[in-house]
N, C-alpha and C positions, 0 to 999 in steps of 0.2 A: 098242425096237420101231420097225419101219419105218413111216413115214408114207406113205400111199398114196392115190391118187385113181383112181376108175373114172369115166371120162367118155366123151363122144362127140365126136370131133374135128370133126365137121361141125355141132355144136350151138353156136350163137353164145352162148347162155346159159352153157353150160359154159365156153367160152373167156373170157367176161366174169368169171365167178366165179374161175377160175384166176388171172386177172390181178389181180383184187381181193385175193385171198389171197396173192399173190406166190408161187404154186406154181412151183417150179423143179426142178432136178435133185436136190434134197434129198428130193424126193418120188418114190416109185415111181409111174409113170404107166401106166395100162392103158386103152387105147382099146377100149371094149366092142364096137365094131363089128368090130374085128380079132380080139379074143380076149374072149369073153364071160366074165362072172364065174364063178368055180368054185362048186360046191355048198357046199364048206366055208366059203369067204369069205361067200357069201350067208347061210349059217347064222349066222355071227358078227354080221352086220348085223341079221338078224331077231331074234336074241336081245336085242340092245341096243334095237331099235325096238319090241319087244314082239310082233311078228307079221310074217309074210311080206306080209300085206295092206298093212301100213304102208309097205312098200318098192315096192309095185306102182303103176304109173302108169295110172290110169284115163283119162288124157287121150290115151293112145296111139291112133292112128288104127285100129289093128287091134282094139282093145278093142270098138269099135262094129261094125266090119266083120265080125268073127267072131261077133257076137251074144252076146258075153260079158256085156254089160250085163243081159241078160234071165236069165242063169244065176245060180244060187246057188253061188258058188265056195267051195271049202274051202281051208284053209291049204296043203294038198298041191297043189291046183290052181294057186294063186298061185305057189308055189315052182316047179312044173314049167314053167309058162308063162314065168317069168323066165329059167329055165335054157335053155329052148328058143329064146327070142326076146328079144334085148337091148332091143327097143323098149319092153318092159313094165317096165323098170327106171326108177324115179324117178331122176333124175340131177342132178348128180353124186352119187356115193357117195364120201365122204372119211373116211379113218381117220387120226386125229391122236393119237399117244401112246395108242393103244388105244381111243379114244373115237370113236364113229361119228356122222357128220353126213350126213343123207340128204335129197336134194332141193335145190331152188333158192329156197325161200321166204326172204324177207328175214330172218326170225327165225333160220333155220338158218345162213345166211351170216354173220350177226352173231355167233352162238354159235361158229362156226368161227374167225372173226377173233379173238374173245376168247381162245379156246384157244391161238391162235398168238401172242397178245400184240400184236395189231395195233390 
C-alpha cells in the first residue's frame, strides 16, 4: 500500500511535521491547494476517524466568516465543505500502511512517528 500525505505547501506546520517524520519520495505527496482531496480518499479517512466532522478544521478562517459556527452542520455538510474548499481540512492527512493520521496535534504526530518506527 502506498504511503501518502495530503498537505499544504504554504503551511509551516505541515512542513515541520513532514521534516519530523522524514517524509521523502517514498511517500506520495499531494498539495491540497493544487489538487484537493478526492471524495473516495476523504471517505477512507472519515471511516477511520469515525466521522467527517473529525476531519474538519473549525479553526479555518472561513468557518467563522461564512457563519458556519452558528449552523448545525450534518456529516454531509462537513463532507461537502471539505470537498469544495481545502481550507476546511485538518492537516496534514497522512496515510501510512493503510492507517490514517489526521491533524497536527502532538499525539497524532507521535503516533505517526511510532508507526514509521522513528
